[in-house]
C-alpha positions as CSV (number, residue, x, y, z in Angstrom):
1,M,-0.1,-0.1,0.0
2,K,1.3,3.5,-0.9
3,Q,2.4,5.5,2.1
4,N,1.4,9.0,2.7
5,E,3.0,11.9,4.4
6,D,0.1,12.3,7.0
7,L,1.2,9.0,8.3
8,L,4.9,10.0,8.5
9,Q,3.8,13.3,10.1
10,F,2.0,11.5,12.7
11,A,4.8,9.1,13.6
12,W,7.1,12.2,13.6
13,Q,4.6,14.3,16.0
14,Y,4.3,11.3,18.5
15,R,7.8,9.9,18.1
16,I,6.6,6.5,17.0
17,L,10.3,5.2,16.0
18,K,12.3,2.3,17.1
19,P,14.6,2.8,20.0
20,L,17.6,3.1,17.7
21,P,20.1,6.0,17.2
22,L,18.8,8.4,14.8
23,I,21.7,8.7,12.0
24,S,21.3,11.0,9.1
25,K,22.2,10.0,5.5
26,S,25.4,11.9,5.7
27,G,26.4,9.8,9.1
28,K,25.9,12.5,11.8
29,H,24.2,11.7,15.0
30,I,20.5,13.5,15.3
31,E,18.9,14.1,18.7
32,V,15.4,15.4,18.7
33,I,14.8,17.7,21.5
34,K,11.6,19.1,20.3
35,Q,9.8,17.7,17.0
36,G,7.9,21.1,16.6
37,E,4.3,21.9,15.8
38,L,2.5,20.2,13.1
39,N,1.7,23.0,10.7
40,R,-1.5,22.4,8.3
41,D,-1.1,25.6,6.3
42,A,1.5,26.4,3.7
43,G,5.0,26.0,4.5
44,A,7.3,23.5,6.3
45,D,5.3,20.4,8.0
46,F,6.6,21.4,11.7
47,F,7.7,24.8,13.2
48,N,9.5,25.2,16.1
49,A,11.4,22.2,16.1
50,K,14.7,21.7,17.9
51,I,17.4,19.3,17.4
52,K,20.9,18.3,17.7
53,V,23.4,17.4,14.8
54,D,26.2,16.0,16.3
55,D,27.4,18.8,18.7
56,V,25.2,21.7,17.2
57,T,21.8,22.6,18.5
58,L,19.4,24.0,15.6
59,A,16.3,25.5,16.2
60,G,13.6,25.9,13.1
61,N,11.5,23.9,10.7
62,V,11.2,20.1,9.5
63,E,10.1,19.1,6.2
64,I,8.4,15.5,6.1
65,H,8.1,13.5,2.5
66,V,7.7,10.1,1.6
67,N,10.6,10.3,-0.8
68,S,13.2,12.9,-0.8
69,S,12.6,13.7,-4.5
70,D,8.9,14.6,-3.3
71,W,10.8,17.9,-2.7
72,L,11.0,18.6,-6.4
73,K,7.7,17.4,-7.2
74,H,6.3,19.9,-4.7
75,K,8.2,22.6,-6.1
76,H,10.1,23.7,-2.8
77,Q,13.3,24.3,-4.7
78,K,11.5,27.4,-6.1
79,D,10.5,28.6,-2.7
80,K,12.9,30.5,-0.5
81,S,11.0,29.7,2.8
82,Y,12.3,26.1,2.5
83,D,16.0,27.3,2.7
84,N,15.4,27.8,6.7
85,I,14.8,24.0,7.3
86,I,16.8,22.3,9.9
87,L,15.9,18.7,8.9
88,H,14.6,16.9,6.0
89,V,12.5,13.6,7.0
90,V,11.7,11.1,4.5
91,L,10.7,7.6,4.3
92,N,13.0,6.9,1.7
93,A,15.9,8.8,0.4
94,D,15.9,8.2,-3.3
95,K,17.6,11.5,-4.3
96,N,19.8,14.2,-3.2
97,I,18.2,17.5,-3.1
98,P,20.6,20.5,-4.1
99,Q,18.5,22.9,-1.8
100,N,19.5,20.6,1.0
101,V,23.2,20.2,0.2
102,N,23.6,23.8,-0.2
103,N,22.2,24.8,3.1
104,N,23.7,21.9,5.0
105,V,20.3,20.3,5.7
106,E,20.5,16.7,7.1
107,V,18.4,14.1,5.6
108,L,16.9,11.4,8.3
109,E,15.4,8.4,6.7
110,L,12.7,6.6,8.2
111,K,12.4,3.4,6.4
112,E,14.6,1.3,9.1
113,L,13.3,3.6,12.1
114,L,9.4,2.9,11.8
115,P,8.1,0.0,13.9
116,D,6.9,-2.9,11.9
117,H,3.6,-3.1,13.4
118,F,3.0,0.6,12.8
119,I,2.6,0.5,9.0
120,E,0.9,-3.1,9.2
121,N,-1.8,-1.6,11.6
122,Y,-2.1,1.4,9.2
123,E,-2.5,-0.7,6.2
124,K,-5.2,-2.6,8.2
125,L,-7.1,0.3,9.5
126,V,-7.4,2.0,5.9
127,G,-8.0,-1.2,4.3
128,S,-10.8,-2.4,6.6
129,K,-14.3,-2.5,5.1
130,T,-16.1,-2.5,8.6
131,E,-17.7,0.7,10.0
132,L,-15.3,0.8,13.1
133,P,-11.7,0.0,11.4
134,C,-10.3,-1.2,14.7
135,Q,-13.2,-3.5,15.9
136,N,-11.2,-6.8,15.3
137,Q,-8.4,-5.7,17.4
138,L,-10.5,-4.9,20.4
139,K,-10.5,-8.5,21.3
140,D,-6.6,-8.4,21.9
141,V,-6.8,-5.5,24.4
142,N,-6.5,-6.8,27.9
143,E,-9.6,-6.0,30.4
144,L,-7.2,-4.1,32.8
145,K,-5.6,-2.1,30.0
146,A,-9.1,-1.4,28.5
147,S,-10.6,-0.3,31.8
148,S,-7.6,2.1,32.6
149,W,-8.0,3.5,29.3
150,I,-11.8,4.2,29.6
151,S,-11.2,5.7,33.2
152,R,-8.3,8.0,31.7
153,M,-10.6,9.3,28.8
154,A,-13.3,9.9,31.3
155,I,-11.2,12.0,33.3
156,E,-9.7,13.9,30.4
157,R,-13.3,14.7,29.2
158,L,-14.2,15.8,32.9
159,E,-11.4,18.2,33.0
160,S,-12.0,19.5,29.5
161,K,-15.6,20.2,30.5
162,T,-14.3,21.9,33.9
163,E,-12.0,24.0,31.9
164,V,-14.7,25.3,29.8
165,I,-16.8,26.2,32.9
166,E,-14.0,27.6,34.8
167,K,-13.3,30.3,31.8
168,L,-17.1,30.8,31.9
169,F,-17.1,31.6,35.4
170,A,-14.1,33.9,35.0
171,N,-16.0,35.7,32.1
172,F,-19.0,36.5,34.1
173,N,-16.8,37.7,37.0
174,N,-17.5,34.8,39.3
175,D,-21.0,34.8,39.1
176,F,-22.4,31.3,40.0
177,T,-26.0,31.8,38.8
178,Q,-24.9,33.3,35.5
179,T,-22.4,30.4,34.9
180,F,-25.0,27.9,35.7
181,Y,-27.7,29.5,33.3
182,A,-25.0,29.8,30.6
183,V,-24.2,26.2,30.8
184,L,-27.8,24.9,31.3
185,L,-29.0,26.7,28.3
186,K,-25.9,25.6,26.2
187,N,-26.8,21.9,27.0
188,F,-30.3,22.6,25.8
189,G,-28.8,23.6,22.6
190,F,-26.9,20.0,22.4
191,K,-24.3,19.8,19.6
192,V,-25.7,21.6,16.7
193,N,-27.0,24.6,18.6
194,A,-25.1,24.8,21.9
195,L,-23.1,28.1,20.9
196,P,-26.1,29.8,19.8
197,F,-28.3,28.7,23.0
198,E,-25.0,29.5,25.4
199,F,-25.3,33.4,24.8
């Protein structure tokens, strides 16, 4: 199955890599201090990343491609904003990119660094014909892990709802009554009309 950049961005963002040393194509040791913030707009894929190349610490942007030659397909060679990236992360380093060479940008190939099960699971989920793609994997999750996960999700949901109420409370100058009615009305609006009902 054809890999896509979204999968590689996910792996980079959540550091889903084998516990192996990260060595660039030129043989330099890469240490990821901060993988950066995912960018869904034009420009590099990750902003504000911080890495160490051998003994040099760099801060800047990271660009991710399936093949290094995608750099040329996407016409990044014509865009000077790509001159400031600090790392080019690819699944396959199939071509040397002059812009990377000229700007001393290291290329990190992920082909051997991604866990085998990661791509396998991705292919199963994407190729699934069922309504809930992961339903066949649920039987493999032990009961303790499942109940712990559900408890954690419930707590996270409660915390996020509490945070919204605390912000409303602050906006209403710590008025309990006004906050109560705003939350009550918001819930009368359900999912579709929650915001209009709130105010």
